[in-house]
C-alpha positions as CSV (number, residue, x, y, z in Angstrom):
1,M,-27.7,1.5,-1.1
2,W,-23.6,2.2,-1.7
3,K,-21.4,-0.3,-1.4
4,L,-18.2,0.3,-0.7
5,A,-14.4,-1.3,-0.4
6,I,-11.7,0.5,1.4
7,D,-7.8,0.4,1.1
8,L,-7.0,2.0,4.3
9,G,-2.9,1.4,2.8
10,S,0.1,3.9,5.0
11,S,0.5,6.2,1.9
12,M,-2.2,6.0,0.1
13,T,-6.4,5.4,0.5
14,K,-8.1,3.8,-2.4
15,I,-12.0,3.7,-2.3
16,Y,-14.3,1.9,-4.8
17,R,-17.3,1.7,-5.2
18,A,-19.4,-1.8,-6.0
19,D,-23.0,-0.8,-6.4
20,T,-22.4,1.1,-9.2
21,S,-20.1,1.1,-11.9
22,S,-18.1,3.8,-11.0
23,G,-15.4,1.5,-9.7
24,V,-12.2,3.6,-7.9
25,V,-13.5,6.4,-6.7
26,L,-10.6,7.8,-4.7
27,A,-7.1,7.2,-4.6
28,E,-4.8,10.2,-2.2
29,P,-2.4,10.2,-0.1
30,S,-3.2,9.1,4.0
31,C,-1.5,12.1,5.4
32,V,-3.0,15.1,7.2
33,A,-1.6,18.5,7.7
34,V,-2.2,19.6,11.3
35,A,-1.2,23.5,12.9
36,G,-0.2,24.2,16.4
37,V,0.0,22.7,19.6
38,D,-3.9,21.5,19.4
39,R,-3.0,19.6,16.4
40,E,-5.8,21.4,14.2
41,V,-6.8,19.8,11.1
42,K,-5.4,22.4,7.7
43,A,-5.2,20.0,5.1
44,I,-5.8,16.4,4.0
45,G,-4.8,14.1,1.4
46,K,-3.1,14.9,-2.0
47,E,-3.5,18.9,0.1
48,A,-1.3,17.6,3.0
49,K,0.9,15.4,1.2
50,N,2.5,19.1,-0.9
51,L,2.7,20.8,1.9
52,I,5.7,18.4,2.8
53,G,8.6,19.8,3.3
54,K,7.3,23.2,2.7
55,T,5.3,24.2,5.7
56,A,5.8,26.5,8.6
57,E,7.6,25.2,12.0
58,Y,3.8,25.0,13.5
59,T,2.5,22.7,11.0
60,S,3.2,19.1,11.1
61,I,2.3,16.8,8.5
62,I,1.1,13.2,10.2
63,Y,0.8,9.7,8.6
64,P,-2.1,8.6,10.8
65,V,-2.3,5.2,9.5
66,Y,1.9,4.1,10.0
67,E,2.9,0.8,8.5
68,G,-0.7,-1.2,8.8
69,E,-1.2,0.2,12.0
70,I,-3.6,3.0,13.2
71,V,-1.5,5.4,15.6
72,D,-3.4,8.5,15.2
73,M,-7.4,7.3,15.3
74,R,-8.4,10.9,15.9
75,L,-6.4,12.0,12.7
76,A,-7.9,8.7,10.8
77,A,-11.0,9.5,11.3
78,A,-11.3,12.9,10.4
79,M,-9.1,12.3,6.8
80,L,-11.8,9.1,6.4
81,K,-14.6,11.6,6.6
82,E,-13.2,14.1,4.8
83,F,-12.6,10.9,2.1
84,F,-16.0,9.9,2.5
85,V,-16.6,13.6,1.3
86,R,-15.1,14.3,-0.9
87,V,-16.7,10.5,-3.0
88,G,-20.3,12.4,-2.4
89,I,-21.4,9.5,0.8
90,K,-23.6,12.1,3.2
91,P,-23.8,10.6,7.0
92,A,-26.8,8.9,7.1
93,A,-26.6,7.3,3.8
94,L,-22.9,5.9,5.6
95,R,-24.8,4.6,8.2
96,R,-26.3,2.3,5.8
97,A,-23.6,1.3,3.6
98,Q,-22.1,-2.3,3.2
99,I,-18.5,-1.7,3.5
100,L,-15.7,-3.8,3.2
101,L,-12.0,-2.5,4.4
102,G,-8.7,-4.0,3.9
103,V,-6.6,-4.7,6.6
104,P,-2.8,-6.3,7.0
105,C,-2.1,-10.2,6.5
106,G,-2.5,-11.4,10.5
107,I,-3.6,-8.5,11.8
108,S,-3.7,-8.6,16.4
109,E,-6.7,-8.7,17.9
110,R,-5.6,-5.0,19.1
111,S,-4.9,-4.0,15.6
112,L,-8.5,-5.2,14.4
113,S,-10.2,-3.8,17.1
114,D,-8.4,-0.1,16.2
115,Y,-9.7,-0.2,12.9
116,K,-13.4,-1.5,14.2
117,M,-13.4,1.3,16.6
118,L,-12.2,3.4,13.6
119,A,-15.8,2.1,11.5
120,E,-17.3,3.6,14.7
121,E,-16.2,6.5,15.3
122,C,-16.8,7.4,11.1
123,G,-20.1,6.1,11.9
124,M,-19.9,3.0,9.3
125,K,-22.1,0.2,10.7
126,R,-22.4,-2.8,8.2
127,V,-18.3,-3.5,8.1
128,V,-16.3,-6.9,7.4
129,F,-12.4,-6.9,7.8
130,V,-11.0,-8.8,4.9
131,E,-7.2,-9.4,5.2
132,Q,-5.9,-7.6,2.0
133,P,-3.5,-11.3,0.3
134,Y,-7.1,-12.4,-0.4
135,L,-8.0,-9.4,-2.1
136,A,-5.2,-8.6,-4.1
137,A,-5.7,-12.4,-5.3
138,V,-9.4,-11.4,-6.3
139,G,-7.9,-8.3,-8.2
140,A,-5.1,-10.1,-9.7
141,G,-7.6,-12.3,-11.2
142,A,-6.6,-15.2,-9.8
143,V,-9.5,-17.5,-9.4
144,L,-9.3,-18.8,-5.6
145,S,-10.1,-22.9,-4.6
146,E,-9.9,-25.1,-1.8
147,S,-7.3,-26.9,-4.3
148,D,-5.4,-24.7,-6.4
149,P,-3.8,-22.0,-3.6
150,V,-2.2,-18.8,-5.7
151,F,0.9,-17.1,-4.0
152,C,0.6,-13.2,-3.9
153,I,3.1,-10.1,-3.3
154,D,1.8,-6.8,-2.6
155,I,4.0,-4.3,-2.1
156,G,2.8,-0.4,-0.8
157,G,4.5,2.0,0.6
158,G,4.6,1.0,4.0
159,V,3.2,-2.2,4.2
160,T,4.6,-5.6,2.0
161,N,2.1,-8.8,2.3
162,V,3.1,-12.1,1.2
163,A,1.0,-14.9,1.8
164,V,-0.5,-18.2,-0.8
165,V,-4.0,-17.8,-0.2
166,S,-7.1,-20.4,-1.0
167,A,-11.0,-20.4,-0.8
168,D,-10.0,-22.8,2.2
169,G,-8.0,-19.8,4.0
170,I,-4.6,-18.5,4.1
171,I,-2.2,-21.3,4.1
172,A,0.9,-19.5,5.3
173,G,1.6,-15.4,5.0
174,L,2.9,-12.4,6.9
175,S,2.6,-8.4,6.9
176,M,6.4,-6.8,6.9
177,N,6.8,-3.4,7.6
178,I,8.7,-2.7,4.2
179,G,7.4,-1.1,0.5
180,G,8.2,2.1,-0.9
181,N,8.9,4.4,1.9
182,N,11.7,2.8,2.7
183,M,12.9,3.1,-0.9
184,D,12.5,6.8,-0.5
185,A,14.1,7.6,2.5
186,N,17.5,5.0,1.3
187,I,17.6,7.7,-1.6
188,V,17.7,10.9,0.4
189,T,20.4,9.6,2.1
190,R,22.0,8.3,-0.8
191,V,21.7,11.5,-2.6
192,A,22.9,13.4,0.5
193,R,26.1,11.0,0.8
194,A,26.7,11.0,-3.0
195,N,25.4,13.9,-4.8
196,G,26.2,16.2,-1.8
197,L,22.4,17.4,-1.9
198,R,19.9,17.5,0.8
199,I,16.4,16.7,-1.0
200,G,13.0,15.9,0.6
201,T,10.7,12.9,0.4
202,L,8.8,14.1,-2.1
203,T,11.8,14.8,-4.7
204,A,12.8,11.3,-3.5
205,E,9.7,9.6,-4.3
206,K,10.0,11.5,-8.1
207,I,13.1,9.8,-8.8
208,K,12.0,6.8,-7.6
209,N,9.3,6.9,-10.1
210,E,11.0,8.4,-13.0
211,I,14.5,6.8,-12.9
212,G,14.3,4.1,-10.2
213,S,14.8,0.2,-12.2
214,L,16.5,-3.3,-11.5
215,S,17.8,-3.1,-14.4
216,P,21.4,-4.6,-14.4
217,V,22.2,-1.8,-17.1
218,A,19.3,0.7,-15.1
219,R,19.6,3.9,-17.8
220,G,19.0,7.1,-17.3
221,A,19.2,10.8,-14.7
222,I,16.8,13.5,-12.9
223,V,18.0,17.1,-12.0
224,A,16.8,17.2,-8.3
225,E,17.0,20.5,-6.4
226,G,16.6,20.7,-3.0
227,S,19.7,22.1,-0.6
228,S,23.8,21.8,-0.5
229,V,25.2,19.4,2.3
230,D,28.2,21.7,2.5
231,T,27.2,25.4,2.1
232,C,23.1,24.9,2.6
233,R,22.5,27.0,0.0
234,P,19.7,26.2,-2.4
235,A,21.6,23.7,-5.3
236,A,20.7,20.9,-7.5
237,S,22.4,18.0,-8.8
238,S,21.9,15.1,-11.7
239,V,21.1,11.8,-10.0
240,Q,21.9,8.8,-12.4
241,A,19.1,5.9,-12.8
242,S,21.9,3.4,-11.3
243,D,22.9,5.2,-8.5
244,V,18.9,4.6,-7.6
245,T,19.4,1.5,-8.3
246,D,20.7,-0.5,-4.6
247,C,18.2,2.0,-3.4
248,I,15.2,-0.2,-4.0
249,R,17.4,-3.7,-4.5
250,V,18.2,-4.1,-1.2
251,Y,14.5,-3.6,0.0
252,V,13.2,-5.9,-2.3
253,D,15.8,-8.6,-1.7
254,K,14.7,-8.7,2.4
255,I,11.0,-9.0,0.8
256,M,12.7,-12.0,-0.8
257,E,14.0,-13.1,1.6
258,Y,10.4,-13.2,3.7
259,A,8.8,-14.5,0.5
260,G,11.2,-17.1,0.9
261,A,10.5,-18.2,4.5
262,V,6.6,-18.3,3.4
263,L,7.1,-20.2,1.1
264,R,9.2,-22.7,3.0
265,K,6.8,-23.4,4.9
266,L,4.4,-24.8,2.3
267,P,3.1,-29.0,2.7
268,A,4.6,-30.4,-0.8
269,E,1.8,-30.3,-3.1
270,V,1.1,-26.7,-2.4
271,A,4.4,-25.6,-2.8
272,A,4.1,-27.9,-6.1
273,A,0.7,-25.7,-7.2
274,V,2.3,-22.6,-6.3
275,N,5.4,-23.6,-8.6
276,R,2.9,-24.1,-11.2
277,N,0.7,-21.6,-11.0
278,G,3.8,-18.8,-10.2
279,V,3.6,-15.3,-8.1
280,F,0.7,-12.3,-8.8
281,L,2.6,-9.1,-7.7
282,S,0.2,-6.2,-6.7
283,G,1.3,-2.6,-5.2
284,G,2.1,0.4,-7.0
285,V,6.0,-0.8,-6.0
286,V,5.6,-2.9,-8.6
287,K,5.8,-0.5,-11.8
288,I,8.9,-0.1,-10.6
289,P,10.4,-1.3,-13.9
290,H,12.1,-4.7,-14.5
291,L,10.8,-5.4,-10.8
292,P,8.2,-8.2,-11.9
293,Q,11.0,-9.9,-13.7
294,Y,14.2,-9.7,-10.6
295,I,11.4,-11.4,-8.3
296,G,10.7,-13.8,-10.8
297,K,13.9,-14.3,-11.4
298,K,15.0,-14.3,-7.1
299,L,12.0,-17.2,-6.6
300,E,12.3,-18.9,-10.0
301,M,9.1,-18.8,-11.1
302,R,6.8,-17.4,-13.5
303,Y,5.3,-13.9,-12.2
304,H,2.1,-12.8,-13.3
305,V,1.2,-8.3,-12.9
306,G,-1.8,-6.2,-14.0
307,E,-2.1,-3.5,-15.7
308,E,-2.7,-1.1,-13.2
309,P,-1.3,-3.2,-10.0
310,Q,-1.0,0.3,-7.6
311,Y,-5.5,-0.7,-7.7
312,V,-5.0,-4.3,-7.1
313,T,-5.9,-4.7,-4.1
314,V,-9.2,-2.6,-4.1
315,L,-10.2,-4.2,-7.4
316,G,-10.5,-7.1,-5.9
317,G,-11.9,-5.7,-3.1
318,G,-14.6,-4.4,-4.9
319,R,-15.2,-7.7,-6.5
320,V,-15.3,-9.7,-3.1
321,A,-17.8,-6.5,-1.9
322,R,-20.4,-7.5,-4.7
323,D,-20.3,-11.4,-4.4
324,K,-21.8,-12.4,-1.3
325,D,-20.3,-15.8,-1.0
326,M,-16.3,-14.4,-1.1
327,L,-18.1,-12.1,1.2
328,V,-18.6,-14.3,3.4
329,L,-16.1,-16.6,2.9
330,F,-12.8,-14.2,3.4
331,A,-14.2,-11.8,5.8
332,K,-12.4,-12.2,9.9
333,N,-14.8,-10.2,11.8
334,D,-17.5,-7.7,11.9
335,T,-18.8,-5.1,14.1
336,N,-22.6,-6.4,13.8
């Protein structure tokens, strides 16, 4: 019987197969290309993302999960069904499969109902929903107990989860609509203003990933291509790493403000344990050079980062899906 853990992110969807040793079997952009007034599905996942900025007027790129909310149920279901096809699970097997679906920290009943509806639309019959801080903690290698709380910050593309968790529950936490996508949009604005060059979000993401850094002496450059702000003709310009730093830092600083608010809610003994254990960082944004060091300095505590921070949440989901005790302990609700 199939056992799956799904991290349905605003930017990326990841699926982990827990009943075999396969591990992460899918990691694709959470986007759909649609055409015409009827919004006929044209492409899904990486094929859809590759069309961003290159489509005709009648084609749109839709992210059906936006900032942790399901904003287009039909397209979210179409996308997830296609992803199931790509990992080789047929509808009959899907109905029998045990599935763990990660949801944002502090999810509302309305939003949870949307996730349940999505599960029904896709034919998932045996589903449990687990708030992502639990999964991030487990995926980062932390051992959850009632007496030793864990502080986690998971920075995704559209959502950041900040929480202090233990085996007894989420002691304090929140989900915020801040992530890598904000940084990309900020880079687009910065390059237009400083370089006189209009670039797309894919180019901005490439700039962030290749030369983005929070080092106080960030170095490096990349030639970005786009169109001139003045002439609207094709153009290129060299973008310096130092120009990108502020575009990233402003959002990391905002996350730190919210992290501080979470820490201020903690009882004294919990705060002492968190200070002793440090912060566990995850999410693709954490791969930006010197970002973990920057967060550690801001929080004045040790930090822990796994080898592949972008997969920490879904890896945690896979481990929880395998462990019946953890599954019962962390499950928020189910569809049965």
